[in-house]
N, C-alpha and C positions, 0 to 999 in steps of 0.2 A: 546748737544750746546757742547760738546766738539771739535768735529769736526772745527764747528766757529768759537772757540777762539783758537784753534791748526795755522787756514787758517788765520785767522787774524793778528795772531803773526809771522809764518811766510812769508805775505811779507807785512809785517811794513807797516799794514794798516792803514790809517789814517781818512777814509772817507766811509763808510757802505750806497750801492742804495738800498732800500726798498721799493720793486717792488710788486701789487700787476695788474694780467691783467685783465683788464673788460670783458664785454660781446662786447667789437671792437677788443683787441687785442691789445687795446695802453696799455703802460705801465703805474700803478696808484704808487705814497707814496709819501715817504720824501727822502731828503740824511741828511743824519746823524751823530753826530760829532761818533768816534769808542767809545771814554770812556762810551762812553752815551748806541750804543748800548750795549758792553759787562755791563753794569747795568743793564739790565736783565729784564726792563718795556717792552713791550709789543710795538710795536706801536696799534693805535688805525685809523680810518678811517670813515667820512659817509657813512652809507650803500648804498649811495645815486649816489658816486662813480662809483660803479661797472658799470650803466647805467646809464652817461652820454654818451653824445649822439656826436657823431664826428664831432658836430658843440659846441657841450659846454654845449648844453645844457639837461633838466632833465623831462623827464614824471612824470606827473603830480603822478600817483598813483603805480608805478611800485617796491615803497621802504613806508615801518608806514606810517605813514600821519606828527607821531616824528621828520619823518627824528635821527633817532638814530646814537651811533657810531657802531662798530665793531670791535673787535680783531685783529689786525692782528699777525699771527706769521708765520716767518721764519723757511722754512723747509734744514733744513742741507746740503740737496742734493742734491742743488740749487743753492750753492757756488757758483761763479766766483771769476777772476778777471775783473773790465771794463780797459778794456787795452788802448783807448783812451783816459784814466779821465791823466791832466795833474803830479795831488797826485794820491800817492796810494792809488786807492777804490775798493771796494768789491762791488757786484749785489747776491740779496739774496732771490730770489719768495717767497713770504709769503701768508698761506691758508688762509682762513676769518673766523671767531669764532667769535658766540655769548658770551656774555660775559655765563652761563652756560655751555660755551664748546663745546656747539651743532655746525654742520658747517651753514656757509651762504648760503640754497640754489639757490640763483643766482648769485654765485659764477663761473666761468667759471671754474675753477679749480677743486672744488670739482663736479663741472655736470659731467665732467669725472671721477673725481673720483668712482664718485657711477653705472657710465656703466662698469668700472673695478670692482665691487665687482657683479654685474650680472656676469660676468663670472666667476668668482671666486668661485660663490654660486655653478655653476657648475662644477667648476674644468677643469673651462677653461684661458689660458692669452694667450690674444690679442700680434698679432707679426706684428709690423708694420713698413714701410720706407713711406716717403714722396719725393714729389719731387719739392719743389720748384724753377717755372720761376719767373722770373723778370724782368726791362727793364730798359738802363740805358740812360740816359735821358743828352740832353743840360743844364743848370742854364738857369731856367723859371720865374721872378718874378711879372710875367705878365697870373695869370690864363686865363686870356679873348683871352693868344692865347696858340695855339697848341704846343702841346714839339715837338721837334725836339734829332736826333740820339747824343750822342754824339763825340766833335772829339777827336779821339786816339791817338797814337803816329807820325800817316804817318801825322796830320796836317789837314787831309778830318773828315768830319763825314763818315757814313757809308750807302751806297745807295747802294739800295735794299736789298735783301734775302742773308744768308750768315749763313744755318742753318748743326752742324755741321761739319766748317768750324774753323783753326787749326788760320789761321793766324786771322783773325774777333777775336781772344779772345787776343790772342797777341798781337792790340791794346791796345789792356788795361792790359798789364800783371802790371805796378805798383799799381794797383788800387787792382789787381787778391795778388797779393803778399802779401799787404799788410789785405786781406778776409782772404788770409786761418793764415796770421803770427797771427792777431788777434780771429776765430777760431782754435788759435791751446793753444794763451794762457787760449781761455776757457771752454778747451775741450770738442766740440763740436760734434767732430768724423761729421766731412763734408768730405761727398765721392769724385763722381765723377761732374767737371765741363764739362760741354757743350754750344755751343752755339747754342741758339733754331731758330726758322727758321725765328722772327720779325727782322728787324731791332735793332743792339742792344743789341739782348733777348737774357738773356743768363740764362745755368738752375745749383739748385747743386741740386745734392741727397745726402741722406744722411743713414749712415746704417742701417741696420736691428737692430728694437729693441722694448722697455716696449714702452707705450704708453703715458704713463703721462712723460715719461720722454724725448722723442723724441721733445714733444708738446713743454714740457721747453725749449727743443736748439732748433726747429725753434722760438720760441717768443724771445730766445735769438738773435737768428742769422737776424732776419728782423735787427734792433734794428743796430747790428755789421754793414751789407753790407749801410744803410742808416749812417750811419756812417762818415765810410770808405770810401767813394764816393764821399760829403762832402770835405773830405780831399785830393778831386780828383778833386773841384772845378766843380761837375757834381751831377746827384742829382739819386736815384736807390728807383724805385716807385715799387711798387707793390700794382698797381689798376690791375684789373683785366682788362682794357681796356684802356688802358690810348693814346694809339691812333687811328685818328680811321681807313685811309688801311691796319693797320696790324694786327695779329693775339691776342688775349687773352694769357694771366696768370695764369692759371692751379697752385692746389697743389692738385699733383695724389695722389692716400695714395697706398701702394699695405698695401695689410692687411694677414694675414691666422692667428691660430685657435694652439695652442699648448696645449692637454694635461699635467697641470698643476703633474702629478707623469711619468709617461711615458716619458716627454718632445717632445713626438710625436705628427707629423703636422694630426690632427683631421681632414681633407678637406679627407686626402689618406689613404684607407683602407690596411689590409697587404697583398693583393696581385698588388701597385703596384695603383688601377685603384682608380675613386672619391668617394666619400659616395656621403649616402645622406644626409648631415648634408654641404656637401659642395653645395650641391644644391639649399640648401634646406636658404643660407645661404647669395646666391644671391635672389634666390624668394624673404627673403627681404628687399636687397637693388631693389631688383624690384616695391617692393609695398609703397615703404613706400618714399625712397627717392622723391620723388616727390615736399611731404608734410615738409619734411625736408631744405627746399631749403629757406626759408628765413636766416638758418646757411649758406650753401653751397654759394650762391648766399645773402650776406648779406643787397646790397645796388642796388640803379639805377644800377649806372651805371657794376652791373657785367653782368645781362642780353643784353651788346649794345654784349658778348662776345661767349654767345652763340649762334649762328649763324651756320648758314652751311654751307656747305664746308674750315672752320676755324681751322680745327686743335681742336675745341673743340664739344660737343656730343647735342642734342639734346632730346635725348631720353635715357627711361633705356636701352635697348637693352641691350644684352651679344654674347660674340660672345671672341673667340679664336684666341688670338694675329691679335684681328678685332679693332686697333683703330679707328671707326669710330664711334662708339655705347658709349654711358657711361659708361659701366662695363667690361673691360677688362680681361680677361685670358692667365695670357703673359705665354709662351709655356717651361716648366723647367721642372727636374727632380722632379715626385713625389712628395722627400721630399719638396718641396720647392714651391707645388702644392699654390696657392697666389688667390688672385682676387688685380684688381686692379680698383679701382673709381676715370671714368679721370672729373667727374663735377662738384667741387668743384674749388672753384679761386682762387690765391692764397690773394684774401682778406680778407676771414676768418678769423675768428678767430681757432686758430689749437685745442686749447684747446675743441672749443664747435665741431670743424672739426667733430675731430677724432674722443670725443662722440656721434654722429649723427651716423658715418659709420658704425659703430660702433653697434649702438643702431636698427639698419638698419636691419643689421643681425642677430643677438640677437633675435627682433621679428623672427625673418623667419625662426631657427631655431625651437627656443619655440614654434615656432605655427607649423612649419610640414606646410611650407610654398611650393610651385608649381611655379619651375620658367618655361615661355618658353623654347622653341630650344635655341640652340643659331646661331647667328645672323651668315651665313659667305655671306653674298651680303657685299654695303654699303648703312651703317647706316643712312643718306645721301638725298639716296630716299624714306622714311619712314618718315610720319606725326611725328608732333611734343606731342612731351610725356610729355617734364617740364614745369611748369608755365613758362612766356612770361615775365611778370616784374614784385613789388615785392609787390604791388599790392595782385593781385594773388594769390604769394606766402603766403602769412600771413593768406591767407582767410582761405586754406588750411592747414597750419600751425596750426591756432589755434583749428578744430574741428577736428580735428586725435589723441582720443585716445589713443589710443599703445603708441601713440607717447609723449602723457601729460603723463603718467602711470612709462614710461621708466626712462625718462629725470627730469622731475620731472612736476605739473602744477604748482608752481610759480617759476619757471621759467620759463615756455615757458609765461607767462600770461608779467612778466616780462622783457624780450625780443620783446616779439610782443610791447606792452608799446613799449621796443623806438625804434627800427622799423618804428614803425606807424609816431613817431616823427621828424627823421629820414628822415624818405617819404613828410612829409606835407610841414617841414622847403625846399627838395628841391620842390617842387612842386609852391610855389610859388615863384622861380625865369627865369625870362622873358627870352628865352634863343634868339641866335644871327640868331640862327634858322624860332623861331618867327618874328622877324623885321624885314628877311633878306625877306617874302617871305607870311607876312603877313599886313606888313605895310600898303604899297601904294597900295593893287591887291585886299584885301577883303574888 
């Protein structure tokens, strides 16, 4: 706690936001006066908070029937300022444990730690570099109305697509100045900003690093962007497919593995060529990503993104510098050889998405799986290999025992129960399409 105490004193903090990420990736927790936080009494929350659905409901059997509490333990490495707060405020992410000190297995942060420990047992350390796409949209208080691009500094909304346009980014310079300032104050270490394909669709890349640290940064970054956008009278959305005629938004994850002793990339041999482990890793992604889709595509909306010719994959083919497939190997030097998972939507929980993609690669390496040959043609010409909807995805995940073994069966069961309740809630909604086309014609 010395680091936390010094931070609170240095920044003259008056309040502390104590957060835990739930399975959806939403920050849950409490705002505590500094004096109470420094008193050292750990925060308690009901375990059920972790499996609260995005609609605010709770699956009946996801936790113990007595609805017990859990202890939330602050991680000193995660303490940051809350730069948009009126009073000096800190935020710190907590780990969830039972009263005997054992981890709460359904906690997303623990699930990622569990996978990283599997790598550590092999003497390996994953390196991750996430890329987050998101849309800026005009403030829309009526959820029944379609979203529209916001008005920029010229006084006009963006019309058409402006991929990689500098001027299109400059339209929102005041917003991005705030985003970068907020990120600097939180030491989030974001890297490149570009304009993506869609109207007012942006992408921010993170520097590569430790998976847990990057998941924490992504978790904080999403909130940061939403807060900054609100201060400029617009919304920032991380929905996978917010607008019907625009491309969806992804969280691409570049990943490599280094030997903990030597620090060398295990995907590259002494001769500079790819190793068998490199191919095994790709094969693991091919074999297990379809069964991980409830994590990579966690909502009904997520599957609207995964369609042909929309800069999103429909299969688990792989190729070198091929953006039409689910698994891309960027052109790079031998030391930087890596794999890019292009399947995950930006609406995913970053802890679970990183755990899932690393788990697939781990299974591929430990099981010695062999991949297909790299695809050198258009991946959209091939059939769908990924589930087409959340219901199919949940079924595949439930029966995949290797996934349950590495992620933990208690987590898999609780997570799927949460997703099933969200799906049932959605299915009760009668859409405008149904009223338009069925009301008077069937």
